[in-house]
C-alpha positions as CSV (number, residue, x, y, z in Angstrom):
1,M,2.6,31.3,-27.6
2,R,4.3,27.5,-28.0
3,V,4.7,24.9,-25.5
4,A,8.2,24.3,-27.2
5,N,9.0,27.3,-26.1
6,C,7.9,27.0,-22.5
7,F,10.2,24.2,-22.1
8,F,13.0,26.2,-23.6
9,R,12.7,28.8,-20.9
10,L,12.4,26.0,-18.6
11,I,15.4,24.2,-19.1
12,S,17.3,27.9,-19.3
13,R,15.9,28.5,-15.9
14,V,16.9,25.2,-14.1
15,Q,20.6,25.4,-15.0
16,P,22.9,26.0,-11.9
17,T,24.2,29.0,-11.1
18,N,28.2,30.1,-11.4
19,A,27.9,30.8,-7.6
20,E,26.8,26.9,-7.1
21,I,29.4,25.3,-8.8
22,A,32.1,27.5,-7.2
23,R,30.2,26.3,-3.8
24,A,30.8,23.0,-4.8
25,E,34.3,23.1,-5.4
26,Q,35.2,24.8,-2.3
27,H,33.1,22.1,-0.3
28,V,35.0,19.3,-2.2
29,A,38.6,20.8,-1.4
30,T,38.0,21.0,2.3
31,I,36.4,17.5,2.6
32,R,39.5,16.3,0.5
33,T,42.3,18.0,3.3
34,R,40.1,16.6,6.2
35,L,40.1,13.0,4.5
36,K,43.2,13.2,3.8
37,S,44.6,13.8,7.2
38,T,42.6,10.8,8.5
39,F,42.9,8.1,5.6
40,K,44.7,6.7,3.1
41,L,43.5,9.0,0.5
42,R,44.3,7.5,-2.5
43,R,41.8,9.5,-5.2
44,M,39.2,11.7,-4.8
45,F,36.4,12.0,-7.8
46,I,33.3,13.8,-8.4
47,G,30.4,11.9,-9.7
48,G,26.8,11.9,-9.9
49,S,24.8,15.1,-11.7
50,Y,28.1,17.2,-11.3
51,S,30.0,15.4,-13.5
52,R,27.6,14.3,-15.9
53,G,26.0,18.1,-16.4
54,T,22.6,17.0,-15.0
55,L,22.7,19.2,-12.0
56,I,19.7,21.1,-11.3
57,C,19.6,25.0,-9.5
58,G,19.3,25.0,-6.1
59,A,18.5,21.2,-5.7
60,S,20.7,19.0,-6.9
61,D,23.3,17.2,-4.7
62,V,26.8,16.7,-5.5
63,D,28.5,12.5,-5.2
64,L,31.8,13.0,-3.9
65,F,33.9,9.5,-4.3
66,A,36.9,9.3,-1.7
67,V,38.5,6.3,-2.8
68,I,40.6,5.0,0.5
69,A,43.3,2.4,0.7
70,H,42.5,-1.5,1.3
71,T,43.9,-1.2,4.8
72,D,41.6,1.2,5.7
73,V,38.4,-1.1,5.3
74,T,39.9,-4.6,6.1
75,W,41.2,-6.0,9.4
76,G,43.8,-8.5,9.0
77,R,42.3,-10.6,6.1
78,H,38.6,-9.6,6.9
79,W,36.6,-6.5,5.5
80,K,35.2,-4.3,8.0
81,S,31.6,-3.6,7.5
82,S,31.0,-0.6,5.5
83,E,28.7,1.0,8.0
84,S,32.0,1.2,10.8
85,V,33.7,3.0,7.7
86,L,30.4,5.2,6.9
87,N,30.7,6.2,10.6
88,R,34.1,7.3,10.9
89,F,33.6,9.2,7.6
90,R,30.6,10.7,9.6
91,D,32.8,11.5,12.6
92,E,35.5,13.1,10.8
93,L,33.4,15.4,8.6
94,A,31.1,16.6,11.8
95,A,34.1,17.4,13.7
96,R,35.2,19.1,10.5
97,Y,31.9,21.1,10.5
98,P,30.9,21.2,14.2
99,M,28.2,24.2,12.8
100,T,26.9,21.8,9.9
101,P,24.5,19.1,9.9
102,V,26.3,16.1,9.0
103,R,24.4,12.4,8.3
104,R,24.7,8.8,7.3
105,D,22.8,7.8,4.6
106,L,22.6,4.5,3.6
107,Q,25.7,4.5,1.2
108,A,27.0,8.4,1.8
109,V,28.0,10.8,4.6
110,V,25.7,14.0,3.7
111,V,27.3,17.1,4.6
112,A,23.9,19.8,4.3
113,F,25.9,22.6,3.5
114,S,23.4,25.7,3.7
115,G,23.3,27.7,0.4
116,R,22.9,24.1,-1.6
117,P,24.8,22.0,-2.6
118,C,24.8,19.5,-0.5
119,V,27.8,16.9,-0.7
120,D,27.6,13.4,-0.2
121,V,30.7,11.5,0.4
122,V,31.0,8.2,-0.5
123,P,33.8,5.7,0.4
124,A,35.2,3.9,-2.0
125,V,37.9,1.3,-2.4
126,F,39.5,0.2,-5.8
127,E,38.3,-3.6,-6.7
128,Q,39.8,-4.1,-10.4
129,M,39.8,-2.3,-13.9
130,A,36.3,-3.5,-16.0
131,G,37.4,-3.1,-19.3
132,N,39.4,0.5,-19.6
133,R,37.6,1.7,-16.3
134,P,38.5,1.2,-13.0
135,Q,35.7,-0.3,-10.7
136,Y,35.1,-0.1,-6.7
137,F,33.4,-1.2,-3.6
138,I,30.9,1.1,-2.0
139,P,28.6,0.6,1.1
140,D,25.9,-1.1,-0.2
141,G,23.4,-0.1,2.3
142,E,23.3,-3.0,4.7
143,G,26.7,-3.4,6.0
144,R,28.5,-5.0,3.3
145,W,30.1,-3.5,0.2
146,M,28.7,-3.5,-3.8
147,P,30.7,-2.8,-7.1
148,T,30.7,-0.1,-9.0
149,S,32.6,1.9,-12.0
150,P,31.0,5.3,-12.0
151,E,33.1,6.3,-14.9
152,K,32.0,3.4,-16.7
153,H,28.6,4.2,-16.1
154,N,29.0,7.9,-17.2
155,L,30.6,7.3,-20.5
156,Y,27.2,5.1,-20.7
157,I,25.0,7.6,-20.2
158,R,27.3,10.4,-21.8
159,S,27.4,7.9,-25.1
160,A,23.9,7.9,-25.0
161,D,23.5,11.9,-24.4
162,A,25.9,12.4,-27.4
163,R,23.8,10.1,-29.8
164,S,20.7,12.4,-28.8
165,K,22.8,15.8,-29.5
166,G,22.5,16.9,-26.2
167,K,18.8,15.6,-25.2
168,L,19.1,13.3,-22.5
169,R,21.2,15.6,-20.4
170,R,18.4,18.5,-20.8
171,V,15.5,15.6,-20.4
172,A,17.2,14.4,-17.1
173,Q,17.4,18.1,-15.7
174,L,13.4,18.4,-16.6
175,V,12.7,15.4,-14.9
176,K,14.6,16.1,-11.7
177,F,12.7,19.8,-11.8
178,W,9.7,17.8,-11.7
179,R,10.7,15.5,-9.2
180,E,11.6,18.7,-7.0
181,C,8.0,20.4,-7.7
182,C,6.4,17.3,-6.7
183,S,4.4,18.4,-3.0
184,R,5.8,15.5,-1.3
185,R,9.2,14.5,-2.4
186,F,10.2,11.2,-3.4
187,A,13.7,11.1,-3.8
188,I,13.9,9.3,-6.7
189,S,17.4,8.5,-7.9
190,S,19.0,11.0,-10.6
191,F,21.6,8.2,-11.3
192,H,18.2,6.0,-12.0
193,I,16.5,8.3,-13.9
194,E,19.5,8.9,-16.7
195,M,20.4,5.2,-16.8
196,L,16.1,5.1,-17.5
197,L,16.9,7.5,-20.4
198,A,19.9,6.4,-21.5
199,S,18.8,2.3,-21.8
200,T,15.3,3.0,-23.0
201,Q,17.0,5.3,-25.6
202,V,13.8,8.1,-24.7
203,C,15.5,11.0,-26.4
204,S,16.1,9.0,-29.4
205,G,15.4,10.7,-32.8
206,V,13.2,13.8,-33.8
207,K,11.2,14.6,-30.7
208,T,10.1,16.9,-28.7
209,Y,11.2,17.9,-24.9
210,A,7.1,17.2,-24.1
211,A,7.2,13.9,-26.2
212,C,10.2,12.7,-24.1
213,V,9.1,13.8,-20.9
214,T,5.8,12.1,-21.4
215,E,7.8,9.3,-22.0
216,V,9.6,9.0,-19.0
217,L,6.6,9.6,-17.0
218,R,5.0,7.0,-18.7
219,N,8.1,4.4,-18.3
220,L,8.1,5.3,-14.4
221,A,4.2,4.9,-14.0
222,D,4.5,1.7,-16.1
223,R,7.6,0.1,-14.2
224,E,6.0,1.2,-11.1
225,C,8.8,2.5,-10.1
226,R,11.1,-0.4,-9.5
227,A,15.0,-0.6,-9.6
228,L,16.3,-1.2,-13.0
229,Q,18.7,-4.1,-13.7
230,D,21.9,-2.9,-14.6
231,P,22.9,-2.6,-18.4
232,L,26.2,-2.8,-17.8
233,G,25.6,-5.7,-15.4
234,I,27.9,-4.0,-12.9
235,S,26.1,-2.6,-9.9
236,G,23.3,-5.5,-10.5
237,I,20.1,-2.8,-9.8
238,I,19.7,0.7,-9.8
239,P,17.1,1.2,-7.2
240,A,14.8,4.2,-8.1
241,V,14.2,5.3,-4.4
242,K,15.3,4.2,-0.8
243,T,12.3,2.9,0.4
244,H,8.8,1.5,0.0
245,S,6.9,4.3,1.1
246,Q,8.8,6.2,-1.1
247,Q,8.3,4.2,-4.1
248,E,4.6,4.8,-3.2
249,D,4.9,8.1,-3.3
250,A,6.9,8.3,-6.4
251,L,4.4,6.1,-8.5
252,A,1.6,8.1,-7.5
253,S,3.1,11.6,-8.6
254,A,4.5,9.6,-12.2
255,R,0.9,8.7,-12.6
256,Y,-0.5,11.4,-11.7
257,A,2.2,13.6,-14.0
258,R,1.5,11.0,-16.9
259,E,-1.8,11.4,-17.3
260,H,-2.0,15.3,-17.4
261,A,1.1,14.9,-19.6
262,K,-0.9,12.9,-22.3
263,D,-3.6,15.4,-22.2
264,A,-0.9,18.3,-22.8
265,C,0.4,16.5,-25.5
266,V,-3.1,15.5,-27.2
267,A,-4.2,19.8,-26.6
268,D,-0.9,20.7,-28.1
269,Y,-1.4,18.3,-31.6
270,S,-4.8,20.0,-32.0
271,G,-3.6,23.2,-31.7
272,D,-4.8,24.3,-28.5
273,S,-1.8,25.9,-26.8
274,E,-3.5,27.4,-24.1
275,E,-4.8,23.7,-22.7
276,A,-1.6,22.4,-23.5
277,W,0.1,24.9,-21.0
278,R,-2.6,24.7,-18.7
279,Q,-1.8,20.4,-18.2
280,W,1.5,21.1,-18.3
281,N,1.5,23.5,-15.3
282,I,-0.4,21.0,-13.6
283,V,2.6,18.6,-14.0
284,F,5.0,21.1,-12.9
285,K,2.7,22.3,-9.8
286,G,2.4,25.5,-11.3
287,N,6.0,26.0,-11.8
288,F,5.5,26.0,-16.3
289,P,6.7,28.9,-17.9
290,R,4.8,30.8,-20.0
């Protein structure tokens, strides 16, 4: 048994199914129809893990950006609270899906479809072109609006992934799967994980998946799961989690996993494949394949 082969099997296992992708596309189409009937919908596009090919089976949500007109978010010369716009989105989607849980998050309206994936609908308003990519305002979680450029961030991550010959994308999936395996799911942001991978160049050079995952866990633990400064200077900071209690849970899990990952790498280097597998199985809470 080689640990490297176990990682390849795990990567294959976590890929989203065709059925999940088809459901996501169907949900997006019906949400577009509803919002178009009540807002001046300029554009709608999928961002997040879906757009970067880092979804994992049975766990990832779809981030859907609904770009609406300035007149939908302003009253005279003043901007409406982003909370009030989120409330309107929530009310419209709750009316469209009366049998589906619809709730407000800090920056999105979450439509919790059964059978996954859920869809996080983010109101967005065009601000300006940043280079050759559009920049938008989205809710900041406190009633105001913050700038973001999903397409520019995606280009940054995809470029790093290309330099790693596709390793970054697969390591992101492995880290997200580890997050899902933790006994107390702490909701560490997928965007944070991928921007951390891209900005620290964890996946650069000739490295095994075991080495890359270990380095990510070490980075999370050493940084105490704090927010990451946006390397593109668009969004200010990129939080790892939403609350202090989530940060405490994430940090405890990262520290625990880091130590076992380090022991796994030592065992593997020493030729003890069985012990290396045992340690990785601890990291992934009994979900590491043979």
